[in-house]
C-alpha positions in Angstrom: 0.0 0.0 0.0 1.0 3.6 -0.6 0.0 6.5 1.6 0.3 9.8 -0.1 0.5 13.1 1.8 2.6 15.1 4.3 2.8 14.1 7.9 2.1 17.7 9.0 -1.5 17.0 8.0 -3.4 15.5 10.9 -5.5 13.5 8.5 -2.5 11.9 6.8 -0.7 11.4 10.2 -3.7 9.7 11.9 -3.9 7.2 9.0 -0.2 6.5 9.1 -0.2 5.9 12.9 -3.3 3.8 12.7 -1.7 1.6 10.0 1.3 1.0 12.3 -1.0 0.2 15.3 -2.9 -2.2 13.1 0.4 -3.9 11.9 -0.2 -3.0 8.3 2.9 -2.4 6.1 2.7 0.6 3.9 5.0 3.0 1.9 4.7 6.6 2.8 5.2 9.1 0.0 5.6 12.7 1.3 3.9 14.5 -1.6 2.4 18.0 -0.8 -0.9 19.1 -2.2 0.6 22.6 -2.5 4.3 22.1 -3.5 3.9 19.0 -5.6 0.4 19.5 -7.0 1.1 17.9 -10.4 2.8 14.9 -8.8 -0.2 14.4 -6.5 -2.7 14.9 -9.3 -1.0 12.1 -11.3 -1.8 9.8 -8.4 -5.2 11.2 -7.5 -6.6 13.9 -9.8 -8.8 15.2 -6.9 -5.5 16.1 -5.1 -6.9 15.2 -1.6 -4.7 14.2 1.3 -4.5 11.6 2.5 -4.7 9.3 -0.5 -4.2 5.6 -0.1 -3.4 3.4 -3.1 -4.3 -0.2 -2.2 -2.2 -3.2 -3.3 -4.8 -3.7 -6.0 -4.3 -0.2 -7.2 -7.6 1.3 -5.9 -7.2 4.9 -5.0 -9.0 5.8 -1.7 -9.3 9.2 -0.1 -10.7 10.8 3.1 -9.1 9.6 6.3 -12.2 8.2 7.8 -13.0 6.0 4.8 -9.3 4.9 4.5 -9.3 3.9 8.2 -12.5 1.9 7.8 -10.8 0.0 4.9 -7.6 -0.5 7.0 -9.5 -1.9 9.9 -11.3 -4.4 7.6 -8.0 -5.3 6.1 -6.4 -5.9 9.5 -9.5 -7.7 10.8 -9.8 -5.6 13.9 -10.9 -2.2 15.1 -9.1 0.5 17.0 -12.4 1.3 18.7 -14.1 -0.3 21.7 -16.5 -3.2 21.1 -19.0 -2.3 23.8 -21.8 -0.1 22.3 -21.9 2.5 25.1 -18.1 2.8 25.1 -18.1 3.0 21.3 -20.6 5.9 21.5 -18.3 7.8 24.0 -15.3 7.1 21.8 -17.1 8.4 18.7 -18.1 11.6 20.6 -14.4 12.1 21.5 -13.3 11.4 17.9 -15.9 13.8 16.5 -14.7 16.6 18.8 -11.1 15.9 17.9 -12.0 16.0 14.2 -14.0 19.2 14.7 -10.9 20.8 16.4 -8.8 19.7 13.5 -11.2 21.1 10.9 -11.4 24.5 12.7 -7.7 24.7 13.1 -7.2 23.9 9.4 -9.7 26.6 8.5 -7.7 29.2 10.5 -4.4 28.0 9.1 -5.7 28.4 5.6 -7.3 31.8 6.5 -4.0 33.2 7.9 -1.5 31.5 5.5 -3.3 31.5 2.2 -5.7 34.5 2.2 -4.2 38.0 2.0 -4.6 39.9 5.3 -6.9 42.5 3.7 -9.2 39.7 2.4 -9.6 38.0 5.8 -13.1 38.3 7.2 -13.0 39.2 10.9 -16.4 37.9 11.9 -15.7 34.6 10.2 -12.4 34.2 12.0 -14.0 35.0 15.3 -16.7 32.5 14.7 -14.2 29.7 13.8 -12.1 30.6 16.9 -15.2 30.3 19.0 -16.1 26.9 17.6 -12.5 25.8 18.1 -12.4 26.9 21.7 -15.7 25.0 22.4 -14.2 21.9 20.8 -11.2 22.0 23.0 -13.3 22.7 26.1 -15.6 19.8 25.5 -12.7 17.5 24.4 -10.7 18.3 27.6 -13.8 17.3 29.7 -14.2 14.1 27.8 -10.6 12.9 27.9 -10.3 13.8 31.6 -12.6 10.8 32.3 -12.4 8.7 29.2 -14.3 5.4 28.5 -12.7 2.0 29.1 -10.2 1.0 26.4 -9.6 4.6 25.3 -5.8 4.5 25.4 -4.6 3.1 22.1 -7.9 3.7 20.4 -8.6 5.7 17.2 -10.2 8.5 19.3 -7.1 8.6 21.6 -4.6 8.7 18.8 -6.6 11.3 16.8 -6.8 13.5 19.9 -3.0 13.4 20.2 -2.4 14.0 16.5 -4.8 17.0 16.4 -3.3 18.5 19.6 0.2 18.3 18.1 -1.0 19.7 14.8 -2.7 22.7 16.5 0.3 23.4 18.9 2.7 23.3 16.0 0.7 25.2 13.4 -1.3 27.7 15.5 0.4 27.9 18.9 -1.5 31.0 19.8 -4.9 29.4 19.3 -4.6 27.2 22.4 -3.8 27.9 26.1 -2.3 24.5 27.0 -2.8 25.3 30.7 -6.6 25.0 30.1 -6.3 21.5 28.7 -4.0 19.5 31.0 -5.6 16.2 30.2 -5.1 16.7 26.4 -1.5 17.8 26.9 -0.7 14.8 29.1 -2.4 12.4 26.7 -0.5 13.8 23.8 2.8 13.6 25.6 2.2 9.9 26.4 1.1 9.2 22.8 4.0 11.0 21.2 6.4 8.9 23.2 5.1 5.6 21.8 6.8 3.7 19.0 4.0 4.3 16.4 4.1 8.0 17.0 7.9 8.2 17.1 8.0 6.3 13.8 5.6 8.8 12.3 6.8 12.3 13.4 5.0 15.5 12.6 7.1 17.1 9.8 
């Protein structure tokens, strides 16, 4: 399998770490949707990261759909089996992905749009949504469901926290999210994370 995309993307990185945790071998190709657009387009004309090319040559995109395929391939899930615990894990995962989406929106707004074209009310709205996502996520991970450590929700929380701290450090007051900061520190010290560094 080939995983296409840069590891500074939380979506690419969560797929790479998940594949390692599932014991699935893959080849990572660090192709940027910005700097290597034509190269990426030759693999996936939609130019969406992450892109996964299966051993059979099928081109998949969207991290959630790729992860669903990888879990089927591995024959096991990175989520809890119990229905109630699964619902809690999915809530945490949804909050982490919302935090990721809002952080990406701000990164694009500040890095791609000229300052005189930035829309202040929109930026404040997204900042408010992001702050709520972090607040709710912190409350959830402070008392997580059984089997949370090592799950997809757990690893995505850590990936998104690292992404936000590295790309928009001013968007988070780490002191207000001690559980998330501690979770991320533990995760980033594990072999799967160390083998898949944010770059």
